[in-house]
Wavefront OBJ file of the C-alpha trace (Angstrom):
o trace
v 91.335 27.282 -10.662
v 88.311 27.637 -13.011
v 86.949 24.162 -14.637
v 86.431 24.700 -18.430
v 83.797 22.311 -20.012
v 83.502 22.335 -23.922
v 80.477 21.075 -25.713
v 79.989 20.750 -29.608
v 76.152 20.557 -29.507
v 75.991 17.420 -27.600
v 72.249 16.045 -26.865
v 71.210 13.639 -24.043
v 67.875 11.651 -24.986
v 66.136 10.137 -21.556
v 62.886 8.041 -22.148
v 61.553 10.441 -25.003
v 62.564 13.797 -23.358
v 65.714 15.728 -24.934
v 67.968 17.622 -23.368
v 70.264 19.711 -25.653
v 73.321 21.635 -24.468
v 75.157 23.540 -26.944
v 77.598 26.243 -27.641
v 81.390 26.862 -28.326
v 82.550 26.823 -24.803
v 81.012 26.946 -21.335
v 82.976 28.067 -18.294
v 81.642 27.471 -14.900
v 82.879 26.642 -11.003
v 82.867 23.529 -9.694
v 79.623 24.273 -7.748
v 77.892 25.064 -11.214
v 79.042 21.870 -12.481
v 77.611 20.025 -9.670
v 74.396 21.859 -9.800
v 74.069 20.705 -13.470
v 74.938 17.078 -12.708
v 72.291 17.154 -9.930
v 69.499 19.092 -12.157
v 70.421 16.192 -14.896
v 70.028 13.157 -12.229
v 66.640 14.697 -10.952
v 65.460 15.325 -14.320
v 66.216 11.191 -15.000
v 64.428 10.336 -11.707
v 61.424 12.351 -12.721
v 61.067 10.767 -16.087
v 61.623 7.012 -14.666
v 59.412 7.743 -11.746
v 56.651 9.190 -14.316
v 56.452 5.859 -16.160
v 55.264 3.879 -13.422
v 51.510 5.598 -13.216
v 51.688 5.934 -16.912
v 51.997 1.989 -17.129
v 49.172 1.394 -13.875
v 46.806 3.716 -16.357
v 47.628 1.507 -19.389
v 46.766 -1.420 -17.545
v 43.717 -0.409 -15.944
v 42.329 1.054 -19.354
v 43.058 -2.385 -20.761
v 41.195 -4.213 -17.944
v 38.071 -1.857 -18.219
v 38.131 -2.324 -22.224
v 38.830 -6.179 -22.307
v 37.431 -7.486 -19.183
v 34.605 -5.382 -18.960
v 34.020 -4.290 -22.516
v 33.663 -0.644 -21.506
v 34.317 2.139 -23.904
v 35.141 5.599 -22.757
v 32.955 8.562 -23.193
v 34.605 12.133 -22.896
v 37.398 12.730 -20.255
v 36.227 10.306 -17.463
v 33.342 8.093 -18.102
v 33.262 4.678 -18.895
v 30.174 3.076 -20.673
v 28.772 -0.058 -22.122
v 28.653 -0.522 -25.858
v 24.767 -0.765 -25.478
v 24.596 2.740 -23.993
v 26.352 4.069 -27.013
v 23.947 2.462 -29.269
v 21.416 3.696 -27.154
v 22.390 7.110 -27.571
v 22.688 6.850 -31.232
v 19.008 5.606 -31.359
v 17.586 8.206 -29.627
v 19.542 11.068 -31.537
v 18.016 9.572 -34.678
v 14.469 9.934 -33.410
v 13.742 13.306 -34.398
v 15.268 12.688 -37.697
v 12.875 9.639 -38.169
v 10.017 12.013 -37.085
v 10.666 14.532 -39.795
v 11.515 11.941 -42.725
v 7.961 10.374 -41.652
v 6.253 13.565 -41.670
v 7.750 14.544 -45.127
v 6.535 11.054 -46.709
v 3.294 11.207 -45.130
v 2.639 14.727 -46.302
v 3.805 13.743 -50.041
v 1.185 10.621 -50.433
v -1.548 13.010 -49.031
v -0.755 15.789 -51.672
v -0.699 13.000 -54.301
v -4.031 11.785 -52.984
v -5.676 15.197 -52.986
v -4.175 16.060 -56.507
v -5.473 13.100 -58.052
v -8.916 13.499 -56.145
v -9.132 17.154 -57.596
v -8.018 16.212 -61.187
v -10.678 13.240 -61.054
v -13.439 15.557 -59.881
v -12.437 18.111 -62.586
v -12.223 15.695 -65.682
v -15.750 13.854 -64.844
v -17.905 16.422 -66.878
v -15.688 16.325 -70.049
v -15.222 12.519 -69.487
v -19.025 12.329 -69.458
v -19.478 14.361 -72.543
v -17.268 12.365 -74.370
v -18.766 9.071 -73.521
v -22.097 10.475 -74.348
v -20.863 11.315 -77.773
v -19.201 8.284 -78.547
v -22.458 6.073 -77.563
v -24.267 8.088 -80.314
v -21.646 7.420 -82.690
v -21.545 4.191 -84.807
v -18.433 2.002 -84.911
v -17.534 2.975 -88.344
v -17.685 6.724 -87.553
v -14.206 8.346 -88.575
v -14.527 10.571 -85.703
v -14.833 7.842 -83.002
v -11.123 7.356 -82.914
v -10.375 11.121 -82.101
v -12.789 10.922 -79.287
v -11.631 7.769 -77.923
v -8.178 9.144 -77.973
v -9.252 12.221 -76.064
v -11.138 10.336 -73.314
v -8.159 8.127 -72.923
v -6.097 10.972 -72.277
v -8.463 12.351 -69.882
v -8.504 9.300 -68.148
v -4.830 9.128 -67.904
v -4.521 12.442 -66.405
v -6.221 11.236 -63.305
v -6.850 7.736 -61.995
v -10.433 6.704 -60.284
v -9.171 7.571 -56.690
v -10.063 3.700 -55.737
v -7.196 2.490 -58.076
v -4.455 5.222 -57.367
v -2.773 2.658 -55.234
v -2.002 0.690 -58.357
v 0.246 3.595 -59.893
v 3.772 2.849 -59.692
v 5.162 6.133 -58.052
v 2.122 5.982 -55.566
v 3.204 2.477 -54.764
v 6.614 3.481 -53.942
v 5.447 6.156 -51.771
v 3.513 3.915 -49.671
v 5.996 1.468 -49.451
v 8.321 4.134 -48.275
v 5.938 5.527 -45.876
v 5.402 1.901 -44.351
v 8.861 1.616 -43.928
v 9.412 4.862 -42.167
v 6.755 3.754 -39.695
v 8.008 0.406 -39.115
v 11.416 1.654 -38.376
v 10.387 4.126 -36.000
v 8.423 1.606 -33.953
v 11.048 -0.643 -33.883
v 13.461 1.625 -32.772
v 11.008 2.797 -29.999
v 10.486 -0.847 -29.049
v 14.223 -1.379 -28.871
v 14.802 1.501 -26.708
v 12.236 0.363 -24.220
v 13.752 -2.877 -23.677
v 17.179 -1.656 -23.731
v 17.301 1.140 -20.919
v 15.964 -1.135 -18.129
v 18.570 -4.062 -19.382
v 21.536 -1.339 -19.364
v 20.391 -0.093 -16.078
v 20.397 -3.652 -14.421
v 23.850 -4.049 -16.018
v 25.508 -0.953 -14.602
v 23.967 -2.261 -11.264
v 25.758 -5.564 -11.665
v 29.034 -3.895 -12.758
v 29.140 -1.100 -9.920
v 29.128 -4.064 -7.010
v 32.483 -5.329 -8.806
v 35.475 -4.500 -6.731
v 38.036 -5.338 -9.162
v 36.019 -2.854 -11.594
v 36.328 -0.064 -8.794
v 39.738 -0.761 -8.590
v 40.583 -0.223 -12.304
v 38.599 2.585 -12.578
v 40.830 4.238 -9.511
v 44.102 3.305 -11.045
v 42.729 4.493 -14.612
v 42.990 8.178 -13.243
v 41.377 10.882 -11.300
v 37.785 10.915 -11.519
v 37.319 7.979 -13.612
v 33.830 6.761 -13.266
v 31.305 4.106 -14.401
v 28.162 4.856 -16.362
v 25.589 5.513 -17.217
v 25.506 8.829 -18.639
v 22.370 9.767 -17.830
v 18.972 8.144 -16.448
v 17.449 8.058 -19.702
v 13.999 8.417 -17.794
v 12.891 11.862 -19.703
v 14.199 10.146 -23.063
v 11.643 7.101 -22.241
v 8.977 9.738 -21.358
v 9.087 11.493 -24.819
v 8.931 8.085 -26.812
v 5.071 8.416 -26.812
v 4.887 11.591 -28.973
v 7.162 9.323 -31.647
v 5.057 6.558 -31.318
v 1.800 8.269 -32.093
v 3.041 8.988 -35.755
v 3.153 5.494 -36.382
v 1.119 3.895 -34.300
v -2.202 4.993 -35.965
v -5.689 3.278 -36.398
v -4.758 2.731 -39.967
v -2.140 1.625 -42.034
v -0.795 2.758 -45.353
v -1.927 0.268 -48.462
v -1.348 -0.095 -51.959
v -2.746 -2.057 -54.833
v -0.837 -4.983 -56.928
v -2.363 -7.451 -59.140
v -5.882 -6.586 -57.867
v -5.026 -7.078 -54.602
v -4.584 -4.884 -51.380
v -1.025 -5.067 -49.865
v 0.368 -3.457 -46.448
v 3.305 -3.605 -44.350
v 3.459 -5.350 -40.741
v 5.873 -5.262 -38.186
v 7.048 -8.774 -36.929
v 8.350 -9.270 -33.469
v 8.889 -5.514 -33.369
v 11.991 -5.473 -35.335
v 10.878 -6.583 -38.867
v 8.828 -5.360 -41.622
v 7.313 -7.665 -43.817
v 4.737 -7.011 -46.712
v 1.632 -8.724 -46.880
v -1.604 -9.391 -49.345
v -4.989 -8.750 -47.714
v -6.968 -11.742 -48.358
v -10.283 -10.886 -46.620
v -10.518 -14.624 -45.872
v -12.307 -15.651 -42.724
v -10.676 -18.656 -42.504
v -7.299 -18.363 -44.292
v -4.386 -18.803 -41.940
v -1.427 -16.116 -41.845
v 1.091 -17.547 -44.266
v 5.005 -16.306 -44.397
v 7.668 -17.180 -46.973
v 10.744 -18.711 -46.049
v 12.570 -15.536 -46.802
v 10.611 -13.675 -44.752
v 11.134 -16.097 -41.690
v 14.860 -15.838 -42.224
v 14.399 -11.898 -42.107
v 13.058 -11.772 -38.566
v 15.604 -14.404 -37.359
v 13.075 -17.426 -36.899
v 14.718 -20.921 -37.027
v 12.377 -23.609 -38.003
v 12.799 -26.783 -35.521
v 13.584 -30.063 -37.710
v 10.419 -31.554 -35.699
v 8.035 -28.439 -36.818
v 4.424 -29.696 -37.490
v 3.973 -29.161 -41.024
v 0.269 -28.693 -42.483
v -0.958 -28.497 -46.358
v -1.670 -24.923 -47.248
v -3.696 -24.003 -50.097
v -1.626 -21.810 -52.381
v -3.581 -21.801 -55.177
v -6.937 -23.722 -56.587
v -4.811 -26.593 -57.378
v -1.766 -26.222 -55.436
v -1.007 -27.233 -51.999
v 2.239 -26.849 -50.224
v 3.370 -28.273 -46.921
v 3.942 -25.382 -44.574
v 5.563 -25.222 -41.060
v 3.263 -24.173 -38.339
v 4.867 -21.573 -35.827
v 3.527 -18.718 -33.270
v 4.585 -15.047 -34.094
v 5.117 -13.421 -30.821
v 3.993 -9.966 -32.008
v 2.636 -8.835 -35.122
v 1.833 -4.996 -35.290
v -0.613 -2.936 -37.776
v -0.209 0.422 -36.513
v -1.774 0.656 -33.198
v -3.001 -2.873 -33.600
v -0.828 -5.388 -31.772
v -1.603 -8.967 -32.233
v 0.127 -11.458 -29.787
v 0.722 -15.206 -30.251
v -0.440 -15.472 -33.855
v -0.403 -18.645 -35.618
v 1.172 -18.629 -38.693
v 2.383 -20.963 -41.637
v 5.855 -20.666 -42.985
v 6.245 -21.824 -46.982
v 9.080 -23.991 -48.475
v 11.263 -22.209 -50.446
v 9.453 -23.163 -53.367
v 6.311 -21.231 -52.156
v 8.356 -17.460 -52.917
v 5.680 -16.565 -55.136
v 2.742 -17.044 -52.873
v 3.773 -14.305 -50.585
v 2.888 -13.381 -47.465
v -1.018 -13.351 -46.392
v -2.884 -11.940 -44.141
v -6.837 -12.311 -43.624
v -9.628 -11.424 -41.367
v -9.148 -14.593 -39.531
v -6.018 -13.026 -38.050
v -8.116 -10.073 -37.030
v -10.850 -11.928 -35.419
v -12.453 -9.435 -32.842
v -11.245 -6.264 -34.716
v -13.087 -4.410 -36.931
v -11.456 -3.903 -40.554
v -12.516 -1.288 -43.374
v -10.852 -0.434 -46.607
v -10.326 2.875 -47.785
v -8.418 2.484 -51.107
v -9.340 6.102 -52.285
v -6.982 7.284 -49.505
v -4.693 4.254 -49.530
v -5.501 2.983 -45.919
v -6.764 -0.156 -43.878
v -8.575 1.035 -40.769
v -8.610 -1.172 -37.735
v -10.980 -0.630 -34.871
v -11.349 2.968 -36.082
v -13.916 5.137 -34.267
v -16.327 5.860 -37.191
l 1 2 3 4 5 6 7 8 9 10 11 12 13 14 15 16 17 18 19 20 21 22 23 24 25 26 27 28 29 30 31 32 33 34 35 36 37 38 39 40 41 42 43 44 45 46 47 48 49 50 51 52 53 54 55 56 57 58 59 60 61 62 63 64 65 66 67 68 69 70 71 72 73 74 75 76 77 78 79 80 81 82 83 84 85 86 87 88 89 90 91 92 93 94 95 96 97 98 99 100 101 102 103 104 105 106 107 108 109 110 111 112 113 114 115 116 117 118 119 120 121 122 123 124 125 126 127 128 129 130 131 132 133 134 135 136 137 138 139 140 141 142 143 144 145 146 147 148 149 150 151 152 153 154 155 156 157 158 159 160 161 162 163 164 165 166 167 168 169 170 171 172 173 174 175 176 177 178 179 180 181 182 183 184 185 186 187 188 189 190 191 192 193 194 195 196 197 198 199 200 201 202 203 204 205 206 207 208 209 210 211 212 213 214 215 216 217 218 219 220 221 222 223 224 225 226 227 228 229 230 231 232 233 234 235 236 237 238 239 240 241 242 243 244 245 246 247 248 249 250 251 252 253 254 255 256 257 258 259 260 261 262 263 264 265 266 267 268 269 270 271 272 273 274 275 276 277 278 279 280 281 282 283 284 285 286 287 288 289 290 291 292 293 294 295 296 297 298 299 300 301 302 303 304 305 306 307 308 309 310 311 312 313 314 315 316 317 318 319 320 321 322 323 324 325 326 327 328 329 330 331 332 333 334 335 336 337 338 339 340 341 342 343 344 345 346 347 348 349 350 351 352 353 354 355 356 357 358 359 360 361 362 363 364 365 366 367 368 369 370 371 372
């Protein structure tokens, strides 16, 4: 006697897997029917049994992420977030180098173009000045010659005054920012690599972490992704682009201004006072930008902000103050109160005692300890 089973497109769903049996009628022997039952039971066991490893993997992944703060890189590597940030900064270095070179090239081009135009305009300017000197103040030709001289002088600035031109100031500020950002990134990388290595050394001796990696799946391992020794060795070629014996300068309000990197992380624009006695002065906003918190009991001293104006400024010590290749350590400075923002950041020769300083405004540079 044959058993006859009839199915009208029935389906069986087990833990996400669907077995579909369809047809108008299926005829089979008892042996065949038992085989189908055994097959379905085996499938159920496989699905239920496979859920346990998946649950274990999920639990291990949760431990690696929440307890140890690790992130998965690729298929089987677990790394610290700091290493991911490190990789990003390393990848950015070539782009920073290209941008810095491009801006410096543009600025040098402006200097050369202006110098050439200035040199070419001198003979004509001299002739116009001589002609004006021979004319009386009431001569009708005087107005025409004065307009010609003014137009000629507008075509090219005296080289030492080029830094006062608006577009040139923007280029100098851009170049200075690119230099400081590159130096800050290099300083961060140099500090981060040994710190990351130490963290991995500590984590590698944690038995709970080792067990979590084992349960997370075959081949799962702890970082770092590489040693970064070669990366550290390459930093010098980037650093030399910004750690030069000169810093770019511009002119504003008749003063020379330049950008300094404070504590290897925050750029700030300073006015050069040229004063042998004047202190280094920071505005309150600059101090805030570098994360400086003034203690309530900070010593305050009177700082001469103008001939008839004194401000009570908090005395501090700046760990690092970098001007290109020149790095000053443990610099005494004074932080102005909020009402002294208009005074601006100031730096004079007293901060660079023992260093040789030379201004070269026609090339938009201030040299420090250059080899003449």
